[in-house]
C-alpha positions as CSV (number, residue, x, y, z in Angstrom):
1,M,0.0,0.0,0.0
2,N,1.4,3.4,-1.1
3,K,1.4,6.2,1.5
4,P,0.3,9.7,0.3
5,I,3.3,11.8,-0.6
6,S,2.4,14.4,2.1
7,T,2.9,11.8,4.8
8,L,6.3,10.5,3.5
9,P,9.4,11.8,5.1
10,Q,11.6,14.1,3.1
11,N,15.2,13.2,2.6
12,I,17.8,15.2,0.6
13,I,21.0,13.6,-0.5
14,L,23.6,15.9,-2.3
15,E,26.6,14.1,-3.6
16,E,29.6,16.4,-4.1
17,R,27.3,19.2,-5.2
18,K,26.8,17.4,-8.5
19,K,24.0,14.9,-8.0
20,L,20.9,15.6,-5.9
21,R,18.2,13.1,-4.8
22,I,15.1,14.2,-2.9
23,T,12.1,12.2,-1.6
24,G,8.7,13.7,-0.8
25,V,8.4,15.8,-4.0
26,K,4.8,16.4,-5.2
27,D,5.4,18.5,-8.4
28,I,7.9,20.6,-10.3
29,D,6.6,24.2,-10.3
30,S,9.3,25.6,-12.7
31,F,12.7,24.8,-14.0
32,S,15.6,26.2,-15.9
33,E,19.3,25.5,-16.1
34,T,20.0,27.8,-13.1
35,K,16.9,27.3,-10.9
36,V,14.4,24.5,-10.1
37,V,11.3,25.1,-7.9
38,L,9.7,22.1,-6.3
39,N,6.5,21.6,-4.4
40,T,7.4,19.1,-1.6
41,S,5.7,17.6,1.4
42,L,7.5,20.2,3.6
43,G,6.8,23.3,1.4
44,E,8.3,25.0,-1.7
45,L,12.0,24.1,-2.3
46,V,14.1,26.3,-4.5
47,I,17.3,24.8,-5.9
48,K,19.8,27.2,-7.5
49,G,22.9,26.3,-9.4
50,G,24.3,25.9,-12.9
51,D,23.8,23.4,-15.7
52,L,20.9,21.8,-13.8
53,H,19.2,18.9,-15.5
54,I,16.2,17.0,-14.1
55,I,16.8,13.2,-14.4
56,M,13.7,11.9,-12.8
57,L,10.4,12.7,-11.0
58,E,8.4,9.7,-9.9
59,T,5.0,11.2,-9.0
60,E,3.7,8.1,-7.3
61,T,6.6,7.7,-4.9
62,G,7.8,11.4,-4.7
63,D,11.3,10.5,-5.8
64,F,13.2,13.3,-7.7
65,S,16.8,13.6,-8.9
66,L,18.9,16.1,-10.9
67,T,22.4,16.7,-11.9
68,G,24.5,19.9,-12.3
69,T,26.3,22.2,-9.9
70,V,24.1,22.9,-6.9
71,S,24.8,26.2,-5.1
72,S,21.8,26.5,-2.8
73,L,18.7,24.8,-1.5
74,I,16.1,27.1,0.1
75,Y,12.7,26.3,1.6
76,S,10.4,29.3,1.1
77,G,7.4,28.0,3.2
78,F,5.7,25.1,4.8
79,A,3.0,23.1,3.0
80,T,0.1,23.2,5.5
81,N,-3.5,24.0,4.9
82,A,-3.3,26.9,7.4
83,N,-0.6,28.7,5.3
84,I,-2.5,28.2,2.1
85,F,-5.7,29.8,3.5
86,R,-3.6,32.6,5.1
87,R,-2.2,33.5,1.7
88,L,-5.6,33.4,0.0
89,F,-7.3,35.6,2.6
90,R,-4.7,38.3,3.3
């Protein structure tokens, strides 16, 4: 039985700043060779770097991987219903 992605733990594995693997990814919001924005079980994650190439996103399991030179990983919020409603009704 598969667990919903929102209940899966999130793990980030960065190997020598060249290969990145993440679990708990729901969707890719945007991507370019210098920036990838992911919707994860813990909120929006912005990955910045150079020559970034998405290798895989398995939507059923939430597994994601990319290659390139990673310079930063930044969470910009938490994925909770309260935060979503707070943004809608400002």
